C-alpha positions in Angstrom: 99.3 50.5 68.4 99.1 47.2 66.5 96.6 47.2 63.6 96.1 44.8 60.7 97.2 45.8 57.2 95.5 44.4 54.1 95.7 44.9 50.4 93.0 47.1 48.8 91.3 47.9 45.6 89.3 50.9 44.3 85.9 50.4 42.8 85.6 53.8 41.4 86.6 57.5 41.8 83.8 60.0 42.4 85.0 63.5 41.1 83.6 66.5 43.0 84.4 70.1 42.9 84.3 70.3 46.7 86.1 67.1 47.5 86.6 64.0 45.3 86.7 60.6 46.9 87.3 56.9 46.2 85.1 54.0 47.0 87.2 50.9 47.8 87.5 47.8 49.8 90.1 45.5 51.5 91.6 42.3 50.2 94.0 39.8 51.8 95.7 40.5 55.1 99.4 41.4 54.7 100.6 41.9 58.3 100.8 44.3 61.2 101.1 48.1 60.9 104.4 49.6 61.9 104.2 53.2 60.5 101.4 55.1 58.9 102.7 58.2 57.1 101.1 60.6 54.6 103.2 59.2 51.8 102.7 55.5 52.6 102.6 52.8 55.2 105.1 50.2 56.5 104.1 46.8 57.9 105.6 43.6 59.1 104.4 40.2 57.8 102.4 38.1 60.2 99.8 38.6 62.9 101.2 40.9 65.5 97.8 42.4 66.6 95.1 41.1 68.9 91.5 40.3 67.9 88.1 40.0 69.4 86.1 36.9 68.5 82.6 37.7 67.5 79.8 35.2 66.9 76.4 36.6 65.9 73.3 34.5 65.1 70.5 36.3 63.2 66.9 35.1 62.8 64.6 36.8 60.3 60.8 36.5 60.2 61.1 35.0 56.7 62.7 31.9 58.3 66.2 32.9 57.2 68.9 32.2 59.8 72.6 32.6 59.6 75.5 32.6 62.0 78.4 35.0 61.4 81.9 34.6 62.8 84.2 37.7 62.8 87.6 38.6 64.2 87.7 42.3 65.0 90.7 44.3 65.9 91.2 44.7 69.6 92.2 48.3 69.8 90.9 50.8 72.3 89.8 53.2 69.7 88.1 50.7 67.4 86.9 47.9 69.7 83.6 49.6 70.7 82.7 50.3 67.0 83.7 46.8 66.1 81.2 45.3 68.5 78.4 47.6 67.4 79.0 47.6 63.6 79.4 43.8 63.5 75.9 43.4 65.1 74.3 46.0 62.8 75.9 44.7 59.6 74.9 41.1 60.5 71.3 42.2 61.1 71.1 43.8 57.6 73.3 41.3 55.7 70.6 39.2 54.2 67.9 41.9 54.1 66.7 44.8 56.2 64.0 44.3 58.9 60.4 45.1 57.9 59.2 48.6 58.7 57.0 47.3 61.5 59.4 45.2 63.6 60.7 44.4 67.0 64.3 43.3 67.4 65.3 41.1 70.3 69.0 41.1 71.0 70.3 38.7 73.7 73.8 37.4 74.6 76.9 38.5 76.3 80.2 40.4 75.9 83.2 39.1 77.8 85.8 41.6 78.9 89.3 41.5 80.6 89.4 39.8 84.0 86.6 37.4 83.1 83.9 40.1 83.4 80.8 39.1 81.4 78.2 41.8 80.5 74.9 40.2 79.8 72.6 41.9 77.3 68.9 41.6 76.7 67.4 44.4 74.6 63.8 44.6 73.2 63.7 47.3 70.5 60.4 48.0 68.7 60.8 49.6 65.2 64.6 49.3 65.7 66.9 51.6 63.8 70.7 51.7 63.7 71.1 53.7 67.0 68.9 51.2 68.9 71.1 48.2 67.9 74.4 50.1 68.3 73.8 51.7 71.7 73.7 48.7 74.0 77.0 47.5 72.7 78.8 50.7 72.0 78.2 52.7 75.2 79.2 50.1 77.8 82.4 49.3 75.8 83.3 52.9 75.7 82.6 53.3 79.4 84.8 50.3 80.3 87.6 51.6 78.0 87.4 55.3 78.7 87.3 55.5 82.5 89.7 56.9 85.1 90.1 53.6 86.8 91.3 50.8 84.5 91.5 49.9 80.8 89.1 47.0 80.3 89.0 45.6 76.8 86.5 43.3 75.2 87.7 39.7 74.5 84.7 38.1 72.8 81.0 38.5 72.0 78.2 36.0 71.5 74.8 37.5 70.4 71.5 36.3 69.0 69.5 38.8 67.1 65.9 37.9 66.3 63.6 40.0 64.1 59.9 39.8 64.9 57.3 41.0 62.2 55.3 43.1 64.7 55.8 46.2 66.9 55.7 45.2 70.6 55.1 48.6 72.1 52.3 50.5 73.9 51.8 54.0 75.2 50.6 54.6 78.7 47.5 56.9 78.3 46.2 57.1 81.8 46.5 55.8 85.3 43.6 56.2 87.7 43.8 55.0 91.4 40.8 53.5 93.1 41.1 56.1 95.8 43.4 59.1 96.7 43.3 58.2 100.4 44.3 54.7 101.5 45.1 53.1 104.9 48.6 51.8 105.6 48.7 48.0 105.2 46.1 48.0 102.5 46.6 47.6 98.7 45.8 50.4 96.3 44.3 49.3 93.0 45.1 51.3 89.8 43.3 51.1 86.4 45.6 51.7 83.5 44.7 52.6 79.9 47.3 51.4 77.3 47.4 52.0 73.6 49.3 49.2 71.8 50.8 50.0 68.4 48.0 49.7 65.8 45.7 48.0 68.2 42.6 49.2 70.2 43.1 50.8 73.6 42.9 48.4 76.4 42.7 48.6 80.2 44.5 46.6 82.9 44.5 46.5 86.6 47.6 46.7 88.8 48.1 47.2 92.5 50.6 48.8 94.8 50.8 47.4 98.4 51.1 50.1 101.1 53.5 49.2 103.8 51.8 48.6 107.2 54.2 50.8 109.1 54.3 53.7 106.6 53.8 57.0 108.5 50.7 59.0 107.5 51.3 61.6 104.8 51.5 62.3 101.1 53.3 59.9 98.8 53.9 59.6 95.1 53.4 56.5 93.0 55.0 56.5 89.5 53.6 54.2 86.8 55.5 53.9 83.6 58.2 52.6 81.4 61.6 50.9 82.0 63.3 54.2 81.0 61.4 56.1 83.7 62.3 53.4 86.2 65.9 53.5 85.2 66.1 57.3 85.7 64.4 57.0 89.1 66.8 54.2 90.1 69.9 56.2 89.1 68.6 59.3 90.8 68.0 57.4 94.1 71.3 55.4 94.0 74.3 57.8 93.7 76.8 55.0 93.5 75.3 54.0 90.1 76.2 57.3 88.5 79.4 57.9 90.5 81.4 54.7 90.6 84.6 54.6 92.7 86.4 51.8 90.9 86.2 49.6 87.9 84.1 46.9 89.7 81.6 49.6 90.7 81.4 50.8 87.1 80.9 47.3 85.8 78.1 46.5 88.3 76.4 49.8 87.5 76.4 49.0 83.8 75.0 45.5 84.4 72.3 46.8 86.7 71.0 49.2 84.1 71.3 46.6 81.3 69.4 44.1 83.4 66.2 46.2 83.6 63.7 44.5 81.2 62.4 46.9 78.7 59.2 45.0 78.1 57.7 45.4 81.5 55.6 47.9 83.3 56.9 49.5 86.5 55.2 50.8 89.6 57.2 52.6 92.2 56.3 54.3 95.4 58.6 56.8 97.2 59.2 56.0 100.8 60.5 58.2 103.6 63.0 55.7 105.0 66.7 56.7 105.1 69.5 54.6 103.7 73.1 54.9 102.8 75.5 53.4 100.3 79.1 52.6 101.2 80.9 52.0 97.9 78.5 49.9 95.9 76.9 48.3 99.0 73.4 49.5 99.8 72.3 49.8 103.4 68.6 50.6 103.0 66.2 51.6 105.8 68.9 52.4 108.4 67.9 53.6 111.8 68.6 57.3 112.1 71.3 56.7 114.7 73.3 54.5 112.4 72.8 56.8 109.4 74.2 59.6 111.5 77.3 57.5 112.2 77.9 57.1 108.4 77.1 60.7 107.5 80.7 62.0 107.8 81.7 59.6 105.1 79.6 61.5 102.6 82.0 64.4 102.8 84.9 62.2 101.6 82.7 60.7 98.9 83.0 57.3 100.5 79.3 57.1 101.1 76.1 58.5 99.8 72.4 58.8 100.6 70.0 56.2 99.2 66.4 57.2 98.7 64.0 54.3 99.3 61.1 53.3 97.1 59.0 50.2 96.7 58.8 48.5 93.3 56.3 46.4 91.5 57.0 44.9 88.0 54.4 43.6 85.6 55.7 41.6 82.6 53.7 42.6 79.5 55.8 41.6 76.5 55.4 45.2 75.4 57.8 48.1 75.6 55.9 50.9 77.4 56.4 54.6 76.6 55.4 57.3 79.0 54.9 57.6 82.7 52.2 58.9 85.1 52.6 60.2 88.7 49.8 59.7 91.3 49.8 61.5 94.6 48.0 59.7 97.4 47.3 60.3 101.1 48.3 57.5 103.4 46.3 57.3 106.6 46.8 55.4 109.9 44.8 52.1 109.7 43.1 52.8 113.0 42.2 56.4 112.2 38.5 57.3 112.1 37.0 57.7 108.6 37.5 61.1 107.2 40.2 62.0 109.7 43.1 64.0 108.1 46.8 63.6 109.1 49.7 65.9 108.8 52.7 64.7 106.8 55.1 63.1 109.2 58.8 63.8 108.8 60.3 61.4 111.3 62.0 58.2 110.2 61.5 54.7 111.6 64.2 53.5 113.9 64.1 49.8 113.2 63.0 47.2 110.7 61.9 47.3 107.1 58.3 48.3 106.1 55.9 45.5 105.6 55.0 44.2 102.1 51.6 43.0 101.0 50.6 41.3 97.7 48.0 43.1 95.5 44.4 42.0 96.0 43.5 41.0 92.5 45.7 42.4 89.7 45.2 41.0 86.3 48.9 40.7 85.9 51.2 39.1 88.4 54.0 41.4 89.5 57.6 40.2 89.4 60.4 41.3 91.8 63.2 43.3 90.1 66.6 41.5 90.3 69.1 43.3 92.4 66.5 45.7 93.9 65.1 44.4 97.2 61.6 45.6 98.0 60.9 46.9 101.4 
């Protein structure tokens, strides 16, 4: 291990019966560590260690702005903490954020092999764990994995502090009907409670695929966290990577989910598979049967299909609601009931229809193709 060695000085000694301690700091760099023993250390003059170049630009609501440049030690044990602590210390260097705040952190971290992990985090009432986690956890995953040691090379971040809390709680979600024809669009009325603001309502819509078999289906309305959990549960390759590239793609997929949007998802009965990190959604049952033996050797896994609608709100939503609806055949007589169908379609993807008149325009989620 090659670590820097610097001179030090002691500010004061705090005597305690249990355990006395010194509070000190570092001075000028001397060189590179060779031995670290209980009785002392030995170092060589000069720079024999590697560093991470860190650039962090901080904007405060007071108008104060400052750009910090660091060189952090590039060591597998310290590198994740260097990324996180540099961001946290830069955020609080001039002054702490106000009690009611939203911290927006954007930028990228470059790793070995030219891999660039893009970051966009919206953190209402941000505390230390909120700022640290998006930098610390991916770095640890890329360093402490069974495939390959991937170290950070550099980081460029912009941290902006907003003097407001951009969050809202999802109070209720009421569908226009509990029975809907395939090929139609189901309107849903939401009640949101923004932080320190009056409760407000908004309209969203979930299009029902035209070729969806009759039966019961669940629609989930909620936060980015709820959507992330559903995505990971339905995509086994995201939580079980088979190589370093799969791991990196999984991390980027999760980090790319915008926190300040509302998510609608509808579970679908179509069968799919993943081979490595490649998703093969809505496979005909005959082709899915051909790939089934690969699941025994962990080369493939099942993919559960669901349809997604995103509504950018500029607010971080908390909570989620689940709605169970009955989908009917579009040519069925009014009031006719249908049994839940368990067969799977043999060709094509289900149709997609835009909502009739939502107050917010939905956005497609990057990297997740809607049926």
